[in-house]
C-alpha positions as CSV (number, residue, x, y, z in Angstrom):
1,M,103.8,123.5,78.1
2,E,106.8,123.4,75.9
3,S,109.8,123.3,78.2
4,A,111.0,122.1,81.5
5,A,111.3,125.7,82.8
6,A,107.6,126.5,81.9
7,V,106.6,123.1,83.9
8,A,108.8,124.2,86.8
9,E,107.1,127.7,86.9
10,A,103.6,126.0,86.5
11,S,104.3,123.7,89.4
12,R,105.7,126.5,91.5
13,R,102.6,128.4,91.2
14,L,100.5,125.4,91.7
15,R,102.4,124.8,95.0
16,A,101.7,128.5,96.0
17,Q,97.9,127.8,95.5
18,L,97.9,124.6,97.5
19,E,99.9,126.2,100.4
20,K,97.1,128.8,100.7
21,T,95.0,125.9,102.2
22,I,97.5,123.2,103.2
23,V,100.0,123.8,105.8
24,G,103.3,122.0,105.6
25,Q,103.4,118.5,103.9
26,H,105.7,119.7,101.2
27,E,107.0,116.2,100.2
28,V,103.3,115.0,100.0
29,L,102.4,117.7,97.6
30,D,105.5,117.0,95.4
31,Q,104.6,113.4,95.2
32,L,100.9,114.2,94.4
33,M,102.0,116.6,91.6
34,V,104.3,113.9,90.3
35,A,101.4,111.4,90.2
36,M,99.2,114.1,88.4
37,F,101.9,114.9,85.9
38,T,102.4,111.2,84.9
39,G,98.9,110.1,85.0
40,G,99.6,107.8,87.8
41,H,97.4,106.9,90.9
42,A,98.3,107.4,94.5
43,L,97.1,105.9,97.9
44,L,97.4,108.3,100.8
45,E,97.7,106.8,104.2
46,G,97.6,108.5,107.4
47,V,95.6,108.9,110.7
48,P,92.3,110.8,110.8
49,G,92.7,114.7,110.9
50,L,95.8,115.0,108.8
51,A,93.9,116.8,105.7
52,K,94.1,113.9,103.4
53,T,90.7,114.9,101.7
54,L,91.4,118.5,101.8
55,I,94.6,118.0,99.9
56,V,93.0,116.0,97.1
57,S,90.1,118.3,96.9
58,T,92.3,121.4,97.0
59,L,94.6,119.9,94.3
60,A,91.5,119.4,92.0
61,K,90.4,123.0,92.4
62,S,93.9,124.3,91.6
63,L,93.8,122.2,88.4
64,S,90.3,123.2,87.3
65,L,89.6,119.5,86.9
66,K,86.3,117.7,87.4
67,F,86.5,116.4,91.0
68,A,84.3,113.4,92.5
69,R,84.5,112.1,96.0
70,I,83.3,108.5,96.6
71,Q,82.9,107.6,100.3
72,F,83.7,104.0,100.4
73,T,81.4,102.0,102.9
74,P,80.7,98.2,103.7
75,D,77.5,98.6,101.7
76,L,78.8,100.3,98.6
77,M,78.1,98.4,95.5
78,P,80.3,98.3,92.3
79,S,77.6,100.0,90.2
80,D,77.7,102.9,92.7
81,V,81.1,103.6,91.6
82,T,81.1,102.8,87.8
83,G,77.5,103.5,87.0
84,T,74.5,101.3,86.0
85,E,72.2,100.6,82.9
86,V,68.4,101.7,83.4
87,I,65.4,101.3,81.1
88,Q,64.4,104.5,79.5
89,E,61.0,104.7,77.7
90,D,60.6,107.1,74.7
91,R,57.4,108.9,75.3
92,A,56.5,109.5,71.8
93,S,57.0,106.0,70.5
94,G,56.7,104.0,73.6
95,H,60.0,102.2,73.0
96,R,62.0,101.1,75.9
97,E,65.8,100.7,75.6
98,L,68.7,100.6,78.2
99,R,70.7,103.6,79.0
100,F,74.0,103.8,80.8
101,V,74.0,106.2,83.5
102,R,77.4,107.3,84.5
103,G,78.8,106.8,88.0
104,P,81.1,109.2,89.9
105,V,84.2,107.6,88.6
106,F,83.7,109.6,85.4
107,A,85.7,112.5,86.5
108,N,89.3,113.8,86.2
109,V,90.3,113.4,89.9
110,V,88.5,110.7,91.9
111,L,88.9,110.6,95.6
112,A,88.3,107.0,96.9
113,D,87.9,108.0,100.6
114,E,88.7,105.2,103.1
115,I,89.0,102.6,100.2
116,N,89.7,99.9,102.6
117,R,86.3,100.1,104.1
118,T,84.4,98.6,101.2
119,P,84.4,94.7,100.3
120,P,86.8,93.5,97.6
121,K,84.0,93.2,94.9
122,T,83.5,97.0,95.1
123,Q,87.3,97.7,95.3
124,A,87.8,95.7,92.1
125,A,85.3,97.9,90.2
126,L,88.0,100.5,90.2
127,L,90.6,98.0,88.7
128,E,89.6,98.4,85.1
129,A,89.2,102.1,85.4
130,M,92.6,102.6,87.0
131,Q,94.3,100.3,84.3
132,E,92.3,100.7,81.1
133,G,90.9,104.2,81.5
134,Q,87.4,102.9,80.7
135,V,84.4,101.1,82.2
136,T,82.5,98.2,80.7
137,S,78.8,97.8,81.0
138,G,76.5,95.7,79.2
139,G,79.6,94.7,76.9
140,E,80.1,98.4,75.8
141,A,83.1,100.3,76.8
142,H,82.9,103.8,78.2
143,A,86.0,105.8,77.9
144,L,86.9,107.9,81.1
145,P,87.8,111.6,80.9
146,R,91.3,112.4,80.4
147,P,93.3,113.2,82.5
148,F,92.2,110.5,84.8
149,V,93.7,110.0,88.4
150,V,92.5,107.9,91.3
151,L,93.7,109.3,94.7
152,A,92.6,106.9,97.4
153,T,92.8,107.2,101.2
154,Q,93.1,104.9,104.0
155,N,93.5,104.8,107.8
156,P,96.4,102.6,108.8
157,I,95.4,102.4,112.6
158,E,91.8,101.3,112.5
159,Q,91.6,97.9,111.0
160,E,88.5,96.4,112.5
161,G,85.8,96.0,109.8
162,T,88.1,96.9,107.0
163,Y,89.1,95.1,103.8
164,P,92.9,95.5,103.2
165,L,93.8,96.1,99.4
166,P,95.1,92.9,97.8
167,E,98.7,93.1,96.4
168,A,97.4,93.0,92.9
169,Q,95.4,96.2,93.5
170,L,98.1,97.9,95.7
171,D,100.5,97.4,92.6
172,R,98.4,99.5,90.4
173,F,99.0,102.6,92.5
174,M,102.2,104.4,91.5
175,F,102.6,105.9,94.9
176,L,101.8,105.0,98.6
177,I,102.1,108.3,100.2
178,R,102.5,108.4,103.8
179,I,101.1,111.4,105.6
180,G,102.6,112.3,109.0
181,Y,101.9,114.5,111.9
182,P,102.6,118.4,111.5
183,T,105.4,119.8,113.4
184,E,104.5,122.2,116.3
185,A,104.9,125.2,114.3
186,E,102.8,123.8,111.5
187,E,100.1,122.7,113.9
188,M,100.0,126.1,115.4
189,A,99.5,127.7,111.9
190,I,96.6,125.2,111.1
191,V,94.9,126.1,114.4
192,Q,95.0,129.9,113.6
193,R,94.1,129.3,110.0
194,T,91.1,127.3,110.8
195,T,89.7,128.8,113.8
196,G,89.5,132.3,112.5
197,T,87.4,134.1,109.8
198,A,89.7,134.3,107.1
199,H,89.3,131.8,104.3
200,A,91.6,131.5,101.1
201,E,90.3,129.9,98.1
202,P,92.7,128.5,95.6
203,E,92.8,129.7,92.1
204,S,92.8,127.5,89.0
205,I,96.3,127.3,87.7
206,L,96.2,124.6,85.1
207,Q,93.6,123.4,82.7
208,A,93.0,119.6,81.5
209,E,94.6,120.2,78.4
210,D,97.7,121.6,80.1
211,I,98.1,118.6,82.3
212,L,97.9,116.2,79.2
213,A,100.7,118.2,77.6
214,I,102.8,117.9,80.7
215,Q,102.2,114.3,80.8
216,R,103.5,114.0,77.2
217,L,106.4,116.2,78.2
218,V,107.3,113.9,81.0
219,R,107.9,111.0,78.7
220,E,110.3,113.0,76.6
221,V,112.6,113.6,79.5
222,P,115.9,111.7,78.8
223,I,117.3,109.4,81.3
224,A,121.0,108.3,81.0
225,D,121.5,104.5,80.5
226,H,123.4,104.1,83.8
227,L,120.7,105.8,85.7
228,A,118.0,103.5,84.2
229,R,120.1,100.5,85.0
230,Y,120.5,101.9,88.4
231,A,116.5,101.9,88.9
232,L,116.4,98.5,87.7
233,R,119.1,97.3,90.1
234,L,117.1,98.8,92.9
235,V,113.9,97.0,92.0
236,R,115.6,93.7,91.4
237,A,117.6,93.9,94.7
238,T,114.3,93.7,96.6
239,R,113.7,90.2,95.3
240,R,114.9,87.2,97.2
241,E,117.0,85.7,94.5
242,E,120.5,84.3,94.6
243,G,123.0,87.2,95.5
244,A,120.2,89.3,97.1
245,P,121.4,91.7,99.9
246,R,121.3,90.3,103.4
247,I,118.7,92.6,104.6
248,V,116.2,91.2,101.8
249,Q,117.1,87.6,102.5
250,D,116.3,88.3,106.2
251,Y,113.3,90.5,106.1
252,L,111.4,90.1,102.8
253,S,108.9,87.5,101.6
254,W,108.4,89.0,98.2
255,G,110.0,91.8,96.1
256,A,108.7,94.4,93.7
257,G,107.6,93.4,90.2
258,P,108.3,94.9,86.8
259,R,105.7,97.7,87.3
260,A,108.0,99.2,89.9
261,S,110.8,99.7,87.6
262,Q,108.5,101.4,85.0
263,F,107.0,103.7,87.7
264,L,110.5,104.5,89.2
265,V,111.8,105.8,85.9
266,L,108.7,107.6,85.0
267,A,108.3,109.4,88.4
268,S,112.0,110.3,88.3
269,K,111.1,112.0,85.0
270,A,108.4,114.2,86.2
271,R,110.6,114.9,89.4
272,A,113.2,116.3,87.2
273,L,110.6,118.3,85.4
274,L,109.3,119.7,88.7
275,A,112.7,120.9,89.6
276,G,113.3,122.6,86.1
277,E,115.9,120.0,85.0
278,R,116.2,118.8,81.4
279,H,117.2,115.2,82.4
280,V,117.0,112.7,85.3
281,M,119.6,112.9,88.0
282,P,120.2,110.4,91.0
283,E,118.5,112.7,93.5
284,H,115.3,112.5,91.4
285,L,115.5,108.6,91.5
286,H,116.2,108.7,95.4
287,A,113.3,111.2,96.0
288,V,110.7,108.8,94.5
289,A,112.0,105.3,95.6
290,L,110.2,105.1,98.9
291,P,106.6,106.0,97.6
292,V,107.2,103.4,94.6
293,L,108.6,100.7,96.4
294,R,107.2,100.6,100.1
295,H,103.8,98.9,99.0
296,R,105.5,96.6,96.5
297,I,107.5,94.7,98.9
298,L,106.3,92.2,101.6
299,T,108.0,92.0,104.9
300,N,108.1,88.6,106.8
301,F,107.7,87.7,110.5
302,N,111.4,88.1,111.1
303,A,111.1,91.7,110.1
304,Q,108.0,92.2,112.3
305,A,109.8,90.7,115.3
306,D,112.8,93.0,114.8
307,G,110.8,96.2,114.0
308,I,112.0,96.5,110.5
309,T,109.5,98.2,108.1
310,A,109.6,98.3,104.3
311,D,110.7,101.8,104.4
312,D,113.8,100.7,106.4
313,V,114.6,98.1,103.8
314,V,114.2,100.6,100.9
315,R,116.4,103.1,102.7
316,E,119.2,100.5,103.3
317,L,118.9,99.5,99.5
318,L,119.6,103.0,98.5
319,K,122.7,103.0,100.5
320,I,124.3,99.8,99.3
321,V,123.1,99.3,95.7
322,P,125.9,100.7,93.5
323,M,125.1,103.5,91.2
324,D,127.7,102.3,88.5
325,A,126.9,99.3,86.2
326,S,128.6,96.4,86.8
327,D,126.5,93.7,85.5
328,A,126.6,93.1,81.6
329,A,123.5,91.1,81.7
330,T,121.7,94.0,83.1
331,S,123.1,96.4,80.6
332,R,121.7,94.3,77.8
333,T,118.3,94.1,79.4
334,L,118.0,97.9,79.6
335,D,119.1,98.7,75.9
336,G,116.8,101.6,74.9
337,V,115.2,102.5,78.1
338,S,116.1,106.0,77.8
339,T,114.0,106.6,75.0
340,G,110.7,106.2,76.9
341,A,109.0,104.7,80.0
């Protein structure tokens, strides 16, 4: 993968393979490809029956990557995720030693299914893997395969007996992807496709080395200084500081942190590549703003009373935050951002 055109063609072929199995959900597929092409993790949220698990497994097959599914349950232990040390005896010498047996997290694409059904101790077992790309056991670090992406799912409706992810762990996910109901035409296609005898199996489009090459290419995509500053203004506008927009003062308790700025720029670079563009444009930033920001801002009681969601706040900020740079201090803060993310 040496050019934006090659990446755009590869993503087009990848989408075609995904659509052999997945009906509709075009924006969801785009966001998952952005996560994969940046090495970012994603949390998929939707009610049961919307093919969250199928989307992730199909993506892994289309990319010829090692795939592992972990079904999170209340009795799941951290060692069931990361692995554990066992005593192994050498039959010849009789010498015993500890050997690390790798858990299912040692895969390229890890599906953490219903991640909010397991206690915080087990949820936290993913933190080091997601942030550092390694697992530490017995004082020794074990590197995870590359590329490595965690795609977690959760049901937003059934909350009894669940353990909502803490904000610190939510922040480690690049995207919170909301999966909605299909249209009537899409649902009809789903019924016809899944109740007949035909079965389409996706073909492998990209290898692990191709994904790593794309991830390097994403970081080389240039972004103009004024767009990088615009991304920063969007994130900073979510914080309840002096001069914050009225909607933020009225409806938010906390705003997004610096990781949001980094992910917003990086995701917009990947979005540009998917479109075959050589640089980031405003529409690329707008396309990733919702999945990057919605889980990083905390609405207050007033928002709940008035029926205002985090998505409503982000959409309003996209309308009112100016595109042009007007703050000299902001300009100085972002000097050099365009060279990397």
